[in-house]
C-alpha positions as CSV (number, residue, x, y, z in Angstrom):
1,M,29.2,60.6,10.4
2,P,30.3,63.3,7.8
3,K,29.0,66.8,8.4
4,Y,26.6,68.4,5.9
5,R,27.4,72.1,5.9
6,V,24.6,74.3,4.8
7,I,26.0,78.0,4.5
8,P,23.3,80.7,4.5
9,G,22.9,82.3,1.1
10,T,24.2,79.3,-0.8
11,P,21.9,77.4,-3.3
12,Q,22.0,74.5,-0.9
13,H,20.5,76.7,1.8
14,T,17.9,78.0,-0.7
15,Y,16.8,74.4,-1.6
16,M,16.6,73.5,2.2
17,L,14.1,76.5,2.6
18,A,12.0,75.6,-0.5
19,R,8.4,74.9,0.5
20,N,6.5,74.5,-2.9
21,K,4.9,71.3,-4.1
22,I,7.9,70.6,-6.6
23,Q,11.4,71.4,-5.7
24,M,13.9,71.3,-8.4
25,Y,17.6,71.5,-7.9
26,G,19.6,71.8,-11.1
27,G,22.9,73.1,-12.4
28,G,26.6,72.0,-12.9
29,F,28.2,68.8,-12.1
30,G,29.3,68.4,-8.5
31,N,27.1,71.3,-7.1
32,G,25.7,69.3,-4.4
33,K,22.3,68.8,-5.7
34,T,22.1,65.0,-4.9
35,A,23.5,65.5,-1.4
36,A,21.1,68.2,-0.7
37,M,18.2,66.2,-1.9
38,C,19.3,63.3,0.3
39,V,19.7,65.4,3.4
40,K,16.2,67.1,2.9
41,A,14.7,63.6,2.4
42,I,16.3,62.4,5.8
43,G,14.7,65.4,7.4
44,L,11.3,64.7,6.2
45,A,11.8,61.1,7.3
46,F,12.5,62.2,10.9
47,D,10.0,65.1,10.9
48,Y,7.0,63.0,9.6
49,P,7.5,59.8,11.6
50,G,5.7,56.8,10.1
51,S,5.6,58.5,6.7
52,N,6.0,56.6,3.4
53,G,8.8,58.1,1.1
54,L,10.2,57.3,-2.2
55,I,13.9,57.6,-3.5
56,A,13.9,57.0,-7.2
57,R,16.3,57.0,-10.2
58,A,15.9,55.8,-13.8
59,S,17.4,52.4,-13.5
60,Y,18.1,49.7,-10.9
61,V,21.8,50.1,-11.5
62,K,21.8,53.8,-11.4
63,L,19.7,53.9,-8.3
64,N,22.0,51.6,-6.3
65,D,25.2,53.1,-7.5
66,T,24.3,56.8,-6.9
67,I,21.5,58.1,-4.9
68,K,21.0,55.1,-2.6
69,K,24.8,55.3,-1.6
70,E,24.6,59.0,-1.0
71,F,21.5,58.5,1.1
72,F,23.3,56.3,3.5
73,K,26.2,58.5,3.6
74,W,24.1,61.0,5.6
75,L,21.7,58.8,7.4
76,P,22.6,58.2,11.1
77,P,23.0,54.3,11.4
78,G,21.3,54.4,14.8
79,A,18.1,55.4,13.1
80,I,17.8,52.2,11.1
81,A,15.4,49.5,12.2
82,R,15.7,47.3,8.9
83,M,18.0,47.6,6.1
84,P,17.0,47.0,2.3
85,T,17.6,43.6,0.9
86,T,18.1,42.4,-2.6
87,T,14.5,41.3,-2.8
88,D,13.0,44.2,-1.0
89,N,14.8,47.5,-1.5
90,T,12.9,49.2,1.3
91,L,14.4,50.8,4.4
92,I,12.4,51.0,7.7
93,L,13.5,53.6,10.3
94,K,13.0,53.1,14.0
95,N,10.3,55.9,14.1
96,G,8.3,53.9,11.6
97,T,9.1,55.7,8.4
98,T,9.5,53.6,5.3
99,V,11.9,54.7,2.6
100,N,11.2,53.0,-0.8
101,F,14.2,52.8,-3.1
102,R,12.7,52.3,-6.5
103,Y,13.7,52.6,-10.2
104,I,11.4,54.2,-12.7
105,A,12.2,52.1,-15.8
106,Q,11.2,48.4,-15.6
107,R,13.8,45.8,-16.4
108,G,12.7,43.8,-19.5
109,K,9.0,43.7,-18.6
110,K,6.2,45.0,-20.7
111,T,2.5,45.8,-20.3
112,A,-0.2,44.4,-22.6
113,D,0.0,47.5,-24.8
114,G,3.8,46.9,-25.3
115,Y,5.1,49.8,-23.1
116,T,7.7,49.1,-20.3
117,T,6.4,50.1,-16.8
118,S,8.0,51.3,-13.7
119,N,8.3,49.4,-10.5
120,L,6.7,52.1,-8.4
121,L,3.5,50.1,-8.2
122,S,0.4,51.9,-7.1
123,A,1.8,53.1,-3.7
124,T,0.8,56.2,-1.9
125,Y,3.7,58.4,-0.8
126,D,4.1,61.2,1.6
127,W,7.2,62.5,0.0
128,A,9.3,61.6,-3.2
129,F,12.6,62.5,-4.5
130,V,14.0,61.7,-8.1
131,D,17.6,62.0,-9.0
132,Q,18.6,63.0,-12.5
133,L,15.1,63.4,-13.9
134,E,16.5,64.1,-17.3
135,D,17.7,60.4,-17.8
136,P,16.4,59.2,-21.2
137,E,14.6,56.3,-19.5
138,I,12.4,58.7,-17.6
139,Q,9.5,60.3,-19.5
140,Y,7.0,63.2,-18.9
141,K,4.3,60.5,-17.9
142,D,6.6,59.1,-15.3
143,F,6.8,62.6,-13.7
144,L,3.1,63.0,-13.7
145,D,2.5,59.4,-12.2
146,I,4.8,60.2,-9.4
147,L,3.1,63.5,-8.7
148,G,-0.2,61.6,-8.7
149,R,0.9,59.3,-5.9
150,L,1.7,62.0,-3.5
151,R,-1.5,61.6,-1.5
152,G,-0.1,60.8,2.1
153,S,-1.3,62.6,5.2
154,T,1.2,61.6,7.8
155,P,1.2,64.3,10.6
156,Y,4.1,66.7,11.0
157,K,5.9,66.4,14.3
158,G,8.6,69.1,14.0
159,N,8.6,72.6,15.2
160,D,8.9,74.7,12.1
161,P,5.8,76.6,11.4
162,T,6.6,76.9,7.7
163,M,6.2,73.1,7.1
164,P,3.0,71.6,6.1
165,M,1.0,70.0,8.9
166,T,0.5,66.7,7.0
167,G,2.2,65.0,4.2
168,P,4.1,66.9,3.1
169,R,3.2,65.7,-0.4
170,W,6.5,67.2,-1.8
171,L,8.5,66.1,-5.0
172,G,12.1,66.8,-4.8
173,I,14.1,66.6,-8.1
174,A,17.8,66.9,-9.0
175,V,18.6,67.4,-12.7
176,N,21.4,68.3,-15.1
177,P,20.7,70.7,-17.9
178,T,19.4,68.8,-20.8
179,A,17.3,69.9,-23.8
180,N,14.6,67.2,-23.5
181,W,11.1,67.4,-22.0
182,V,12.4,68.5,-18.6
183,Y,13.4,71.7,-20.2
184,T,10.6,72.3,-22.5
185,K,7.8,71.1,-20.1
186,I,9.1,72.3,-16.9
187,V,12.2,74.6,-16.9
188,K,11.4,76.9,-19.9
189,P,7.8,77.9,-18.9
190,Y,9.2,78.6,-15.3
191,H,12.0,80.8,-16.8
192,Q,9.5,82.6,-19.1
193,Y,7.3,83.2,-16.1
194,R,10.1,84.6,-13.9
195,A,11.1,86.9,-16.9
196,T,7.7,88.1,-18.1
197,G,5.1,87.0,-15.6
198,L,3.3,85.0,-18.4
199,I,1.6,82.0,-17.2
200,T,1.5,79.3,-20.0
201,D,-0.3,76.0,-20.0
202,D,2.9,74.1,-19.3
203,L,3.8,76.1,-16.3
204,I,3.2,74.2,-13.2
205,H,0.7,76.3,-11.2
206,D,-2.8,76.3,-9.6
207,P,-5.3,77.3,-12.4
208,D,-7.7,79.0,-9.8
209,T,-5.2,81.0,-7.8
210,K,-2.4,81.3,-10.4
211,Q,0.1,80.4,-7.7
212,V,3.2,78.7,-9.2
213,L,3.8,75.3,-7.5
214,I,7.3,74.8,-8.2
215,D,10.8,76.2,-7.0
216,I,13.7,75.8,-9.3
217,I,17.2,76.3,-7.7
218,E,20.1,76.5,-10.3
219,A,23.7,76.7,-9.3
220,P,27.1,76.4,-10.9
221,T,29.7,73.8,-9.8
222,T,31.5,76.4,-8.0
223,S,28.6,77.1,-5.6
224,N,29.7,73.9,-3.8
225,A,33.4,74.6,-3.8
226,H,33.6,74.3,0.0
227,N,32.7,70.6,-0.4
228,L,34.9,69.9,-3.4
229,D,38.6,69.3,-3.9
230,A,40.5,72.0,-5.9
231,D,41.7,69.4,-8.7
232,F,38.0,68.6,-9.3
233,L,37.2,72.0,-10.3
234,Q,40.5,72.5,-12.1
235,G,39.8,69.4,-14.3
236,L,36.3,70.7,-15.2
237,R,37.8,74.1,-16.3
238,S,40.4,72.5,-18.4
239,T,38.3,70.0,-20.2
240,Y,34.9,71.5,-20.7
241,K,34.8,74.4,-23.2
242,G,32.2,76.7,-24.8
243,Q,28.7,75.4,-24.6
244,M,29.8,72.3,-22.8
245,Y,31.3,74.5,-20.0
246,D,28.2,76.6,-19.8
247,R,26.0,73.3,-19.4
248,F,28.1,71.1,-17.3
249,V,29.9,73.6,-15.1
250,L,27.8,76.8,-15.1
251,G,24.7,74.8,-15.3
252,K,23.0,77.1,-17.8
253,W,19.8,76.0,-19.4
254,A,20.1,78.9,-21.7
255,A,23.0,77.1,-23.5
256,Y,20.2,75.5,-25.6
257,E,18.8,78.6,-26.9
258,G,21.2,78.6,-29.8
259,L,20.2,75.2,-31.1
260,V,19.8,74.9,-34.9
261,Y,17.0,72.4,-34.3
262,P,15.1,73.7,-31.2
263,E,12.1,71.5,-32.2
264,F,13.8,68.2,-31.5
265,S,13.2,66.3,-28.3
266,R,13.9,62.7,-27.3
267,D,10.5,62.4,-26.0
268,M,8.7,63.4,-29.1
269,H,11.1,62.2,-31.9
270,L,12.7,59.0,-30.7
271,L,10.6,55.9,-31.0
272,P,11.1,52.5,-29.5
273,H,12.8,50.3,-32.1
274,E,10.4,47.5,-31.7
275,E,7.5,49.8,-32.4
276,I,8.9,50.8,-35.7
277,E,9.4,47.1,-36.5
278,K,5.7,46.5,-35.7
279,I,4.8,49.2,-38.3
280,L,7.0,47.5,-40.9
281,H,5.7,44.0,-40.1
282,A,2.1,45.2,-40.2
283,N,2.5,46.6,-43.7
284,W,4.5,43.6,-44.9
285,R,1.7,41.3,-43.8
286,E,-0.7,43.3,-46.2
287,R,1.9,42.5,-49.0
288,S,3.1,45.9,-49.2
289,R,6.5,47.7,-48.6
290,Y,7.2,51.4,-47.9
291,N,9.3,53.6,-50.1
292,G,12.9,53.6,-48.7
293,I,15.0,56.7,-47.8
294,Q,18.8,56.4,-47.4
295,S,21.6,59.0,-46.9
296,F,25.4,58.8,-46.4
297,D,28.0,61.3,-45.0
298,L,31.6,60.3,-45.5
299,G,34.1,60.6,-42.7
300,L,37.6,59.2,-42.5
301,V,39.0,60.4,-39.2
302,V,35.6,61.7,-38.1
303,P,32.5,59.5,-38.2
304,S,30.8,58.5,-41.5
305,C,27.0,58.5,-41.1
306,Y,24.7,56.1,-43.0
307,L,20.9,56.3,-42.3
308,I,18.1,54.1,-43.6
309,G,14.5,54.5,-43.2
310,F,11.2,54.9,-45.0
311,V,8.3,57.2,-45.8
312,D,4.8,55.9,-44.8
313,E,1.5,56.6,-46.3
314,L,1.0,59.9,-44.3
315,S,4.4,61.2,-45.4
316,N,6.0,60.5,-42.1
317,I,9.7,59.9,-42.3
318,I,11.0,57.2,-40.0
319,F,14.8,56.5,-39.7
320,V,15.0,52.9,-38.6
321,D,18.8,52.0,-38.6
322,G,22.3,53.0,-39.5
323,F,25.9,53.4,-38.7
324,Y,28.1,56.1,-37.2
325,R,31.9,55.5,-37.3
326,P,34.9,56.5,-39.4
327,S,35.2,54.7,-42.8
328,S,38.1,52.4,-43.3
329,S,37.3,51.7,-47.0
330,T,34.4,52.0,-49.6
331,A,34.1,48.2,-49.6
332,V,33.4,47.9,-45.9
333,D,30.9,50.8,-46.0
334,A,29.2,49.3,-49.0
335,S,29.2,45.8,-47.4
336,E,27.4,47.3,-44.1
337,I,25.0,49.4,-46.2
338,K,23.9,46.3,-48.2
339,A,23.6,44.2,-45.0
340,L,21.2,46.8,-43.5
341,Q,19.2,46.9,-46.8
342,Q,18.8,43.2,-46.7
343,L,17.7,43.3,-43.0
344,Y,14.8,45.5,-43.7
345,Q,13.9,44.6,-47.3
346,Y,10.8,42.7,-46.1
347,G,9.2,46.1,-45.4
348,I,11.1,48.6,-47.3
349,E,11.6,49.0,-51.0
350,F,15.1,50.6,-52.0
351,S,14.4,51.8,-55.5
352,D,15.4,55.4,-54.7
353,P,19.2,56.4,-54.6
354,I,21.3,56.9,-51.6
355,W,21.5,60.7,-51.2
356,A,25.2,61.4,-50.3
357,D,27.6,64.2,-49.6
358,P,28.4,65.9,-52.8
359,A,32.1,65.8,-52.0
360,I,32.3,62.1,-52.5
361,F,31.6,62.6,-56.2
362,K,35.0,64.6,-56.4
363,K,36.9,63.0,-53.6
364,T,39.3,60.4,-54.9
365,Q,40.7,57.1,-53.6
366,L,43.1,54.5,-55.0
367,K,41.6,51.4,-56.5
368,G,44.2,49.0,-57.6
369,M,46.6,51.1,-59.7
370,S,44.2,53.9,-60.5
371,A,42.3,56.6,-58.6
372,T,38.5,56.8,-58.7
373,T,36.0,58.8,-56.7
374,V,34.3,57.4,-53.5
375,A,30.9,57.6,-55.3
376,R,32.1,55.5,-58.2
377,G,33.5,53.1,-55.6
378,L,30.2,52.6,-54.1
379,S,28.5,52.4,-57.5
380,D,31.0,49.6,-58.4
381,E,29.8,47.8,-55.2
382,G,26.2,47.9,-56.6
383,L,24.8,50.9,-54.8
384,F,22.8,53.7,-56.5
385,V,24.2,57.0,-55.2
386,K,23.3,60.5,-56.1
387,P,24.5,63.9,-54.6
388,G,22.3,65.3,-51.9
389,Q,21.1,68.8,-51.2
390,N,24.1,70.7,-49.9
391,A,22.5,74.2,-49.5
392,I,22.8,74.5,-45.6
393,E,20.0,77.0,-44.9
394,N,17.5,75.3,-47.1
395,G,18.2,71.9,-45.8
396,I,17.9,73.2,-42.2
397,M,14.5,74.9,-42.9
398,K,13.3,71.7,-44.4
399,V,14.4,69.4,-41.6
400,N,12.9,71.8,-39.1
401,G,9.7,71.7,-40.9
402,Y,9.5,67.9,-40.6
403,L,10.6,68.1,-36.8
404,A,8.0,70.7,-36.0
405,I,4.9,69.6,-34.1
406,Q,1.7,69.6,-36.1
407,P,-1.9,68.9,-35.3
408,I,-2.2,65.6,-37.4
409,G,-1.2,63.2,-34.6
410,H,1.8,61.4,-33.3
411,I,2.6,58.2,-35.0
412,L,2.2,56.1,-31.8
413,D,-0.6,58.4,-30.2
414,P,-2.8,60.1,-32.8
415,A,-4.7,61.8,-30.0
416,R,-1.7,64.2,-29.5
417,P,0.1,66.4,-32.1
418,G,3.1,64.9,-33.6
419,P,6.0,65.7,-36.0
420,R,6.6,64.4,-39.5
421,M,10.0,63.0,-38.7
422,Y,11.0,60.1,-36.3
423,F,13.9,58.1,-35.4
424,S,14.5,54.7,-33.9
425,D,16.0,54.8,-30.3
426,K,18.8,52.7,-31.6
427,L,20.1,55.9,-33.4
428,Q,21.1,57.7,-30.1
429,F,24.0,59.4,-32.0
430,I,21.2,61.3,-33.9
431,A,19.9,62.7,-30.7
432,D,23.3,63.5,-29.3
433,E,24.1,65.5,-32.5
434,F,20.7,67.3,-32.6
435,L,21.3,68.5,-29.0
436,A,24.7,69.7,-29.7
437,Y,24.2,71.4,-32.9
438,F,24.4,75.2,-32.5
439,W,24.5,78.3,-34.6
440,Q,27.9,80.0,-34.7
441,T,28.4,83.5,-33.0
442,N,30.1,86.6,-34.2
443,P,32.7,88.4,-32.1
444,N,29.9,90.3,-30.4
445,G,28.2,87.1,-29.2
446,E,25.4,87.4,-31.6
447,R,24.0,84.3,-33.4
448,I,24.8,84.2,-37.2
449,D,23.0,82.1,-39.9
450,R,25.7,79.3,-40.0
451,P,25.8,76.2,-37.8
452,I,29.1,75.3,-36.0
453,D,31.1,73.0,-38.3
454,R,31.7,70.4,-35.8
455,N,30.1,67.0,-34.9
456,D,27.5,67.4,-37.6
457,H,27.9,64.2,-39.7
458,A,24.5,62.9,-38.7
459,M,22.9,66.3,-39.2
460,D,24.3,66.3,-42.7
461,A,23.0,62.8,-43.4
462,V,19.5,63.9,-42.2
463,K,19.7,66.9,-44.5
464,Y,20.8,64.8,-47.6
465,A,18.0,62.3,-46.8
466,V,15.3,65.0,-47.4
467,S,16.9,66.4,-50.6
468,R,14.1,65.2,-53.0
469,L,11.2,65.0,-50.6
470,P,8.6,67.8,-50.7
471,D,8.7,70.6,-48.4
472,P,6.6,69.7,-45.3
473,S,4.5,72.9,-45.8
474,T,3.2,71.5,-49.1
475,L,1.9,68.4,-47.6
476,V,-1.9,68.3,-47.5
477,Y,-3.7,66.5,-44.7
478,R,-7.4,65.9,-45.1
479,A,-9.7,65.6,-42.0
480,P,-12.3,63.0,-42.3
481,A,-15.6,64.2,-43.7
482,I,-18.1,64.8,-41.1
483,T,-21.9,65.2,-42.0
484,P,-23.3,68.3,-40.4
485,E,-26.1,67.6,-37.8
486,H,-28.8,69.5,-39.9
487,L,-28.2,67.2,-42.8
488,K,-28.8,63.9,-40.8
489,W,-32.6,64.5,-40.3
490,H,-33.4,61.9,-43.1
491,E,-31.4,59.2,-41.3
492,L,-34.1,59.1,-38.7
493,H,-36.4,57.5,-41.2
C-alpha cells in the first residue's frame, strides 16, 4: 500500500480537519485534492460502519478513469467484501459500509420533459464526495440534489469528539478554478463573506444562526510538492503563463476578476441544441420564421468564426450554429456558410446581411489573374456582406447588456430571471473565449479599457452580430395587465 502523508500546516491537513457540512478543496493542478478527498472518504467508511456513501463524477468514463482508480489506490484490499462490477458499480466493505460509484450525467436517457437525468436515483447517503464539480455536465441543480440526499444517520464508531455522532451527512468536493456557476454561486459569495463579513443570499449558511456551512480550502500546485516529481512542476511553470498560470498552477479564482464579460456563465447562457431546434420547429409549424442574424470574423492562421442565429419575438438573440477554424479560401468559407443557411432555412429567414470584420472590405486576395477583396469574393459567391461595428468599447457594452440577467424570464424557464442572449451548447468555442477574454493591464498591474488582443475571434463575431440591433436598454417589456381587486366587484354578478 502507498503511504498518504499528511503534513501539519499543509492544505491537505486543513482539509482533513474540516468539519462543515460542505468541504470544498480547490486550487491548482496536482495539488492533491482528489487524493485527499478519497482518503477522507475511506476514513468515513471505516468510522461509520454500515454507512452508505457516494463517490461521484460527471460522466461514466471520467468516474472510472479518475476518482475510482484513486480511491482504490488508497483503500486497504483486506477491507473489501465485494468489488464493483460492470452492472453494479458498488463496493461493499467487510464492516458493512457501501460505497456507490456513480456518474451525475445520464448517458443518452431523458426524462419526460426532455432533460437528461443523473443515475444517483433516490438513494439516501450518509456522506458524498464529488470530483471536479466544475465539469460542464454538472449543473447547480445536481449540487442541490446531492445535498438533499444526505439524510443518513449511521452512528459514529470512532474516538474523535469533533466528529458528528451520526451521519456525518457531509459533502466533499474537489474543484478546479472555473468561471461557471461553481464560482458565482458558491466560491464568490464565500470569498465576499471572508473579506467583508457580508452574508448574501447565495452564501451557504444557516438563515437562523447565520453560521456558514461551507469550508473552502484553496492551494497551489506547489503545496503538494512533497508528493510530486520535480519535472511535473517544471513542466507547468514552462507551459502555463499569465492568467493560465494563475488559474491552473496557483489555483486563483481571482483570475476571473478581469473578465471582459463577467456576466457570462455556461449554466445561464448555453442551451441544449435540441431545445433550440424545438423552438425553431414550433415556430415553423405555425408557418412563421424568425429573423436571422449572422456574423463573420476572418482568420487565415488564427481561426475564422462564423455565427448563425435568430432573434425571437421577445428580442432574445439565440446563436444556433457556426464554425471556428482557419480559412483556406473564400470559396470554402462561402460553401460552409450557405450549407448552414440551408440547414436552418425552415425556421430562419436570412434577409439581413452577414455582419463582418470591416477589414475584409480592404484585405485583398488573388482571384484568377486579378486581386479582389475578401468581401467581394463572398459577394461573388452569393452572400450579402456588410461591415460590422468595430468600436470595441461600444460593442462590448452592448454585448454585456444582452448577457446581463434581467427579470423577464429565462427562455427555458420563465420563472427565473434570464439574459437576452443565448448560445447552442454546440458552440463550445464561444464559452471558451468568453471565459478567457480579459482586460489588459498597465505596467502597474491596473486594468485598462482595452481587451487583450488574443483568442478573440468569436468575441469579435458576437460583437459584429449585434451591430444593427437595438441597445438592450431600449427594449421595452410589458407585464401582462392585471385588473386590481377593487375593480372586480361587478364580476360577482
